[in-house]
C-alpha positions as CSV (number, residue, x, y, z in Angstrom):
1,M,25.4,15.5,16.1
2,I,24.2,19.0,15.5
3,D,26.4,19.4,12.4
4,E,25.2,16.0,11.1
5,D,21.5,17.1,11.6
6,A,22.2,20.4,9.9
7,R,23.8,18.7,6.9
8,Y,20.9,16.3,6.7
9,E,18.4,19.1,6.6
10,D,20.5,21.0,4.1
11,T,20.3,18.0,1.8
12,R,16.5,17.9,2.2
13,Y,16.3,21.6,1.4
14,E,18.2,21.0,-1.8
15,A,15.6,18.4,-2.7
16,V,12.9,21.0,-2.0
17,R,14.7,23.7,-4.0
18,S,15.1,21.4,-7.0
19,R,11.5,20.1,-6.6
20,D,12.8,16.6,-6.6
21,A,9.8,14.2,-6.8
22,R,12.0,11.3,-5.8
23,F,11.5,12.3,-2.2
24,D,7.8,12.8,-2.2
25,G,6.4,10.8,0.7
26,E,9.9,10.2,2.2
27,F,9.7,13.5,4.1
28,F,7.5,16.7,4.2
29,F,8.5,20.3,4.7
30,A,6.5,23.1,6.4
31,V,6.8,26.9,6.0
32,E,6.5,28.8,9.3
33,T,5.5,32.0,7.6
34,T,2.5,30.5,5.8
35,G,1.5,27.7,8.2
36,I,1.4,25.2,5.3
37,Y,3.2,21.9,4.7
38,C,4.1,20.4,1.3
39,R,5.7,17.6,-0.5
40,P,9.3,18.2,-1.8
41,S,8.1,18.5,-5.4
42,C,5.6,21.3,-4.7
43,P,5.6,23.7,-7.6
44,A,5.2,26.8,-5.4
45,V,7.9,29.4,-4.9
46,T,10.7,27.8,-2.8
47,P,10.6,29.3,0.7
48,K,13.7,30.7,2.4
49,R,15.7,28.1,4.3
50,R,15.3,29.8,7.7
51,N,11.5,29.4,7.4
52,V,11.5,25.7,6.6
53,R,10.9,22.8,9.0
54,F,11.1,19.2,8.0
55,Y,8.9,16.3,9.1
56,A,9.0,12.5,8.6
57,T,5.2,12.2,8.2
58,A,2.3,14.4,7.3
59,A,0.8,13.6,10.7
60,A,3.9,15.2,12.4
61,A,3.4,18.3,10.4
62,Q,-0.3,18.4,11.2
63,S,0.4,17.9,14.9
64,S,2.7,20.9,14.8
65,G,-0.2,23.1,13.5
66,F,0.5,23.1,9.8
67,R,-2.2,22.6,7.2
68,A,-1.9,20.7,3.9
69,C,-1.0,22.7,0.8
70,R,-3.9,22.9,-1.6
71,R,-1.6,23.0,-4.6
72,C,0.6,19.9,-4.2
73,R,-1.7,17.8,-1.9
74,P,1.0,16.3,0.3
75,D,-1.5,13.9,1.8
76,A,-1.9,12.1,-1.5
77,V,1.8,11.0,-2.0
78,P,2.9,7.4,-1.9
79,G,3.8,6.1,1.5
80,S,7.5,6.0,2.5
81,A,9.3,3.0,1.2
82,E,11.1,2.8,4.5
83,W,8.1,1.3,6.3
84,N,8.0,-1.6,3.9
85,V,11.7,-2.3,4.3
86,R,11.9,-2.0,8.0
87,A,11.1,-5.1,10.1
88,D,11.3,-3.4,13.5
89,V,8.4,-2.3,15.7
90,V,8.1,1.2,14.0
91,G,8.0,-0.3,10.5
92,R,5.4,-2.9,11.6
93,A,3.4,-0.3,13.4
94,M,3.3,2.0,10.4
95,R,2.1,-0.8,8.2
96,L,-0.7,-1.7,10.6
97,I,-1.8,1.9,11.0
98,G,-2.0,2.1,7.2
99,D,-4.2,-1.0,7.3
100,G,-6.7,0.8,9.6
101,V,-5.9,-1.2,12.8
102,V,-6.1,1.9,15.1
103,D,-9.5,2.9,13.7
104,R,-10.8,-0.6,14.3
105,E,-9.0,-1.7,17.4
106,G,-7.6,1.4,19.0
107,V,-4.1,2.0,20.2
108,G,-4.5,-0.9,22.6
109,G,-5.2,-3.3,19.8
110,L,-2.2,-2.0,17.8
111,A,0.0,-2.6,20.8
112,V,-1.2,-6.1,21.4
113,R,-0.5,-7.0,17.8
114,L,3.0,-5.6,18.1
115,G,3.7,-7.3,21.5
116,Y,4.5,-4.0,23.2
117,S,2.7,-1.8,25.7
118,A,0.7,1.2,24.3
119,R,3.1,3.6,26.0
120,Q,6.1,1.9,24.4
121,V,4.5,2.1,20.9
122,Q,3.6,5.8,21.5
123,R,7.2,6.6,22.6
124,Q,8.9,4.8,19.7
125,L,6.6,6.2,17.0
126,T,6.9,9.8,18.4
127,A,10.7,9.5,18.5
128,E,11.0,8.0,15.0
129,V,8.3,9.7,12.9
130,G,7.3,12.7,15.1
131,A,3.7,11.6,15.8
132,G,2.0,8.9,17.8
133,P,-0.5,6.3,16.5
134,V,-3.6,8.5,17.2
135,A,-2.1,11.4,15.1
136,L,-1.0,9.1,12.3
137,A,-4.5,7.5,12.1
138,R,-6.1,11.0,12.2
139,A,-4.0,12.1,9.2
140,Q,-5.0,9.0,7.3
141,R,-8.7,9.5,8.2
142,A,-8.5,13.1,6.9
143,H,-7.0,11.9,3.6
144,T,-9.8,9.3,3.2
145,A,-12.4,11.9,3.9
146,R,-11.0,14.3,1.3
147,V,-11.0,11.5,-1.3
148,L,-14.7,10.7,-0.5
149,L,-15.7,14.4,-0.5
150,Q,-14.1,15.1,-3.8
151,T,-14.9,11.8,-5.7
152,T,-18.4,11.0,-4.5
153,D,-21.7,12.8,-3.8
154,L,-22.2,10.9,-0.5
155,P,-23.7,12.9,2.3
156,V,-21.1,14.5,4.6
157,T,-22.4,12.6,7.6
158,Q,-21.9,9.2,5.9
159,I,-18.4,10.2,4.8
160,A,-17.5,11.1,8.3
161,F,-18.2,7.6,9.6
162,A,-16.9,5.9,6.5
163,A,-13.5,7.6,6.9
164,G,-13.3,6.3,10.5
165,F,-14.3,9.4,12.6
166,A,-16.1,8.8,15.8
167,S,-18.4,11.8,15.4
168,V,-19.4,14.4,12.9
169,R,-17.9,17.1,15.1
170,Q,-14.6,15.3,15.2
171,F,-14.7,15.0,11.4
172,N,-15.5,18.8,10.9
173,D,-12.8,19.9,13.4
174,T,-10.2,17.7,11.7
175,I,-11.0,18.8,8.2
176,R,-10.7,22.4,9.2
177,A,-7.4,21.8,11.0
178,V,-5.8,19.8,8.2
179,Y,-7.2,21.7,5.1
180,A,-8.2,25.0,6.5
181,S,-11.7,24.4,4.9
182,T,-15.0,23.1,5.9
183,P,-16.1,19.8,4.3
184,S,-18.4,21.6,2.0
185,E,-15.7,24.0,0.9
186,L,-13.3,21.1,0.3
187,R,-15.8,19.4,-1.9
188,A,-16.5,22.6,-3.9
189,A,-12.7,23.0,-4.4
190,A,-12.4,19.6,-6.1
191,P,-10.6,19.7,-9.5
192,R,-12.9,19.7,-12.6
193,T,-11.9,16.1,-13.4
194,A,-12.8,14.9,-9.9
195,S,-16.1,16.8,-10.0
196,A,-17.1,15.0,-13.2
197,A,-16.1,11.7,-11.7
198,R,-18.0,12.5,-8.5
199,R,-21.3,12.9,-10.4
200,A,-21.0,9.4,-11.7
201,A,-19.7,7.9,-8.4
202,T,-22.1,6.1,-6.1
203,P,-21.7,3.1,-3.8
204,T,-23.1,1.0,-6.6
205,A,-21.0,2.5,-9.4
206,G,-17.9,2.4,-7.3
207,I,-15.4,5.0,-6.0
208,P,-12.7,6.2,-8.4
209,I,-9.3,6.3,-6.9
210,R,-5.8,7.2,-8.3
211,L,-3.2,5.0,-6.7
212,A,-0.1,7.1,-6.8
213,H,3.5,5.8,-7.2
214,R,6.9,7.5,-7.3
215,G,9.1,7.2,-10.3
216,P,8.9,4.8,-13.3
217,Y,6.5,1.8,-13.0
218,Q,6.6,-1.3,-15.2
219,S,2.9,-1.9,-15.3
220,T,3.1,-4.5,-18.1
221,A,5.2,-6.9,-16.0
222,V,2.9,-6.6,-13.0
223,F,-0.2,-7.3,-15.1
224,D,1.5,-10.2,-16.9
225,L,2.1,-11.8,-13.5
226,L,-1.4,-11.2,-12.2
227,A,-2.9,-12.5,-15.5
228,G,-0.8,-15.6,-15.3
229,E,-1.8,-16.5,-11.7
230,A,-5.5,-15.4,-11.8
231,I,-8.0,-17.6,-9.9
232,A,-11.3,-18.1,-11.6
233,G,-14.2,-16.7,-9.5
234,I,-12.2,-14.2,-7.5
235,E,-10.0,-12.6,-10.2
236,D,-10.0,-11.8,-13.9
237,V,-7.9,-9.8,-16.3
238,S,-9.5,-8.4,-19.5
239,G,-8.4,-6.2,-22.4
240,T,-5.4,-6.2,-24.7
241,R,-1.9,-6.2,-23.3
242,G,-0.9,-2.6,-22.4
243,R,-4.6,-1.7,-21.7
244,R,-5.8,-4.4,-19.4
245,T,-8.0,-4.2,-16.4
246,Y,-7.4,-6.4,-13.3
247,R,-10.4,-7.1,-11.1
248,R,-10.7,-9.1,-8.0
249,T,-12.8,-9.6,-4.9
250,L,-11.6,-8.7,-1.4
251,R,-12.6,-9.9,2.1
252,L,-12.4,-6.8,4.3
253,P,-12.9,-6.1,8.0
254,Y,-16.5,-4.8,7.6
255,G,-17.6,-6.5,4.4
256,T,-16.5,-7.5,1.0
257,G,-15.3,-5.5,-2.0
258,I,-14.7,-5.7,-5.7
259,V,-11.8,-3.6,-7.1
260,A,-10.7,-2.9,-10.7
261,V,-7.3,-1.5,-11.5
262,D,-6.3,-0.3,-15.0
263,E,-3.0,-0.9,-16.7
264,R,-1.6,2.3,-18.0
265,P,-0.2,2.2,-21.6
266,G,3.4,3.4,-21.8
267,G,3.5,3.5,-18.0
268,S,7.1,2.5,-17.6
269,R,8.4,6.0,-17.3
270,G,7.3,8.6,-14.7
271,R,5.0,11.3,-15.9
272,S,4.9,15.0,-15.0
273,A,2.3,16.2,-12.6
274,P,-1.1,16.8,-14.1
275,S,-3.1,19.9,-13.2
276,D,-5.2,18.2,-10.6
277,G,-2.2,17.5,-8.3
278,A,-1.7,13.8,-8.9
279,H,1.7,12.4,-7.9
280,P,4.5,13.4,-10.4
281,G,5.7,9.8,-10.7
282,G,2.3,8.6,-12.0
283,W,-0.6,6.6,-10.9
284,L,-2.9,3.6,-11.6
285,D,-6.6,4.3,-12.0
286,A,-8.8,2.1,-9.8
287,R,-12.5,1.8,-8.9
288,L,-13.7,0.3,-5.7
289,H,-17.1,-1.2,-5.0
290,L,-17.5,-1.8,-1.2
291,T,-20.4,-3.2,0.8
292,D,-19.2,-1.0,3.7
293,L,-17.4,2.3,3.0
294,R,-15.5,2.0,6.3
295,D,-13.3,-0.5,4.4
296,L,-12.0,2.1,1.9
297,T,-8.7,2.8,3.7
298,T,-8.0,-0.8,4.2
299,A,-8.9,-1.7,0.6
300,V,-6.6,1.0,-0.8
301,Q,-3.7,-0.1,1.3
302,R,-4.1,-3.7,0.3
303,L,-4.0,-2.7,-3.4
304,R,-1.0,-0.6,-2.8
305,R,0.8,-3.6,-1.3
306,L,-0.4,-5.9,-4.2
307,F,1.0,-3.5,-6.8
308,D,4.0,-2.5,-4.7
309,L,3.2,1.2,-5.1
310,D,5.1,2.5,-2.1
311,A,8.5,1.2,-3.4
312,D,11.4,3.6,-4.0
313,P,12.5,2.6,-7.6
314,Y,15.3,5.1,-7.5
315,A,17.0,3.4,-4.6
316,V,16.3,-0.1,-6.0
317,D,17.5,0.7,-9.5
318,E,20.6,2.5,-8.3
319,R,21.8,-0.5,-6.3
320,L,21.0,-3.2,-8.9
321,A,22.2,-1.2,-11.9
322,A,25.7,-1.2,-10.5
323,D,25.8,-5.0,-10.9
324,A,27.2,-6.3,-14.2
325,R,24.5,-9.0,-14.6
326,L,21.6,-6.8,-13.6
327,G,22.6,-3.5,-15.1
328,P,21.3,-4.2,-18.6
329,L,18.0,-5.5,-17.2
330,V,17.5,-2.4,-15.0
331,A,18.2,-0.2,-18.0
332,A,15.6,-2.1,-20.0
333,R,12.9,-2.1,-17.3
334,P,13.4,0.8,-14.8
335,G,11.0,0.8,-12.0
336,L,10.2,-2.9,-12.1
337,R,8.2,-3.8,-9.0
338,S,8.0,-6.8,-6.7
339,P,4.2,-7.4,-6.4
340,G,2.8,-8.3,-3.0
341,A,-0.6,-9.7,-2.0
342,A,-4.1,-8.2,-1.5
343,D,-4.8,-11.0,1.1
344,P,-1.7,-12.5,2.8
345,D,-3.6,-15.6,4.1
346,E,-5.0,-16.3,0.7
347,L,-1.5,-15.9,-0.9
348,A,-0.1,-18.4,1.5
349,V,-2.7,-21.0,0.6
350,R,-2.3,-20.4,-3.1
351,A,1.5,-20.6,-3.0
352,L,1.1,-24.0,-1.4
353,V,-1.7,-25.7,-3.4
354,G,-1.4,-24.0,-6.9
355,T,-4.0,-22.6,-9.2
356,A,-6.1,-25.6,-10.1
357,K,-6.6,-26.7,-6.4
358,A,-7.1,-23.1,-5.3
359,E,-10.0,-22.8,-7.8
360,R,-11.5,-25.9,-6.4
361,L,-11.2,-24.5,-2.9
362,V,-13.0,-21.3,-4.1
363,G,-15.8,-23.3,-5.6
364,R,-16.3,-25.5,-2.6
365,Y,-15.6,-23.3,0.4
366,G,-15.5,-19.7,-0.9
367,K,-18.1,-17.2,0.3
368,A,-20.5,-16.4,-2.6
369,L,-21.0,-12.7,-3.3
370,D,-24.4,-11.3,-2.6
371,A,-24.3,-9.7,-6.1
372,P,-21.9,-11.4,-8.5
373,C,-20.1,-9.1,-10.9
374,G,-19.4,-10.8,-14.2
375,T,-17.0,-13.6,-13.7
376,L,-16.4,-12.5,-10.0
377,T,-18.6,-14.7,-7.9
378,H,-16.8,-15.5,-4.7
379,V,-14.4,-14.4,-2.0
380,F,-11.5,-16.7,-1.2
381,P,-12.3,-19.0,1.7
382,E,-11.2,-17.9,5.2
383,P,-8.5,-19.9,6.9
384,A,-11.1,-20.8,9.6
385,V,-13.4,-22.3,7.0
386,L,-10.6,-24.3,5.5
387,A,-9.4,-25.5,8.9
388,E,-13.0,-26.6,9.9
389,A,-13.2,-28.6,6.7
390,G,-10.3,-30.6,8.0
391,P,-8.1,-31.1,4.9
392,D,-5.2,-33.5,5.4
393,G,-1.5,-32.8,5.3
394,T,0.2,-29.4,4.9
395,L,-2.9,-27.5,3.8
396,G,-4.7,-28.5,7.0
397,A,-1.7,-27.5,9.1
398,L,-1.4,-24.2,7.3
399,A,-5.1,-23.3,7.6
400,T,-5.2,-24.2,11.3
401,A,-2.1,-22.1,12.1
402,L,-3.6,-19.1,10.3
403,A,-7.0,-19.6,11.9
404,D,-5.8,-19.9,15.5
405,G,-3.3,-17.1,15.2
406,T,-0.2,-19.3,15.6
407,L,0.9,-17.9,12.2
408,R,0.4,-14.2,11.4
409,L,0.9,-12.8,8.0
410,D,-0.8,-9.4,8.4
411,A,0.8,-6.1,7.7
412,G,2.4,-5.9,11.1
413,A,3.7,-9.5,11.3
414,D,7.3,-10.2,12.3
415,R,8.8,-11.7,9.2
416,D,11.4,-13.8,10.9
417,D,8.8,-15.2,13.3
418,A,6.4,-16.0,10.5
419,Q,9.1,-17.7,8.5
420,G,10.1,-19.9,11.5
421,T,6.5,-20.9,12.0
422,L,6.0,-21.7,8.3
423,L,9.1,-23.9,8.2
424,A,7.9,-25.8,11.3
425,L,4.7,-26.8,9.5
426,P,4.9,-30.4,8.1
427,G,5.5,-30.5,4.4
428,L,6.1,-26.8,3.7
429,D,9.3,-26.5,1.7
430,E,11.8,-23.6,1.7
431,S,10.9,-22.5,-1.9
432,T,7.2,-22.0,-1.0
433,V,8.1,-20.2,2.2
434,A,10.3,-17.8,0.2
435,V,7.4,-17.0,-2.0
436,I,5.2,-16.4,1.0
437,R,7.8,-14.1,2.6
438,A,8.3,-12.1,-0.6
439,R,4.6,-11.8,-1.5
440,A,2.5,-12.1,1.6
441,L,4.9,-10.4,3.9
442,G,6.2,-7.9,1.4
443,D,9.8,-8.5,2.1
444,P,12.0,-6.7,-0.4
445,D,15.0,-8.9,0.2
446,V,14.1,-12.5,-0.4
447,A,16.2,-15.0,-2.4
448,P,14.8,-18.3,-3.6
449,P,16.7,-21.2,-2.2
450,G,19.2,-22.8,-4.6
451,E,19.3,-19.8,-7.0
452,D,22.3,-17.6,-7.7
453,V,21.2,-14.5,-5.9
454,P,24.3,-12.9,-4.3
455,D,24.3,-10.9,-1.1
456,A,25.7,-8.0,-3.1
457,W,22.1,-7.4,-4.3
458,R,20.9,-6.8,-0.8
459,P,18.6,-5.2,0.4
460,W,16.7,-5.6,-2.9
461,R,17.0,-9.2,-3.8
462,S,13.2,-9.6,-4.3
463,Y,13.5,-7.0,-7.1
464,A,16.6,-8.6,-8.5
465,V,14.7,-11.9,-8.7
466,Q,11.8,-10.2,-10.6
467,H,14.3,-8.8,-13.2
468,L,15.7,-12.3,-13.7
469,R,12.3,-13.9,-14.0
470,V,10.9,-11.4,-16.4
471,E,14.1,-11.8,-18.5
472,G,13.6,-15.6,-18.4
473,E,16.8,-16.3,-16.5
474,L,15.0,-17.9,-13.5
475,A,12.0,-20.3,-13.4
476,R,8.8,-18.4,-13.0
477,H,7.6,-19.4,-9.5
478,R,4.2,-17.9,-9.7
479,V,1.6,-18.4,-7.1
480,N,0.2,-21.4,-9.0
């Protein structure tokens, strides 16, 4: 076991020595002589092997007393693709923590959602990722605070509570521990581009965010899909192909939001790191308008799931490119993603009823925004509202199951349990359930029933299906 662990760490050190951005977010390394932790692609001088320690998460490095590198910004990397793939309690816990559940409901609430005791959750997370739920949530709060400090001129006190801290003192102590700076110093150290954006950023104007991804990203295919299934009143896509903007409304834990994400021209290939430390793979520019800033972390995570930004395109493409049928498609579109959902409950209803009826539901039952923004006027109706309206048939059964908790599609839902519950609902067919599992539950390995999608494409069949659909070899089962 010791030899295996040593070889594993030697492999990681080779990734650090070669500054391999493919591993950014998959692990972190810390340097004992400097007290700093970094992403594998950090451009600084490579430390000696004997001084390096490896961690599965930024939180684990922080818990061991290391502070974030100011040059490579390890807290800003995409999340590990492992947590999206894994269906066990650790994977589900990591997705829920990313969605802000610990900040809103505490460790007890996280444990209840997972069906385990708080002690069991603590033990399993610590064993797997080197940090418990409190430390993981703390690292996420620190990152949110840094983003707000460097992209807005909001008062520090307001930022502290918006980021999820219980007190200003806790906020100050955490920022000093993670970044070796005071909040004011961290704000002053913002890159020039961030400083310019900050002057224009207000709660009314929105918060500018760069949504990092690793490796190549086929933005055109994703925006084509979103444009084709957009629901009037809650979504719109404007601009010319290659330079479009996708906007939508969000129902969030503390309020509502409007988000805008820009398509990047020529974004199919990864880009080298810009001077302000953005992820080497690239990013999508976004702007968030929130009625309550405490929803920032949750809104960002939901956008990341919608655009599948935490995927590992290198692992996906390597497996699928080896197949004779898929190889040419992967070569033509490296980094093709399998989009998820910004609101899983909404996605399930849309997959069932289609675009036309979904638009009617929005007009009749959707919550009107206090301040409409162009064509965006409503938030998609909550399951409880639909259930109370008492629609007949499958829609009524689905809405009731979502409203009473019989069916859970949140970030920590058990995918197999959810599929079993969906199939038990009267009138819900396997094809629709497959769409819900791939999109709402973010399962990377779903095959539509009746299609020629062999097991050899596992565990990336959802991505294989996207390649075939974009190429026109499968019927486009959009959410419409």
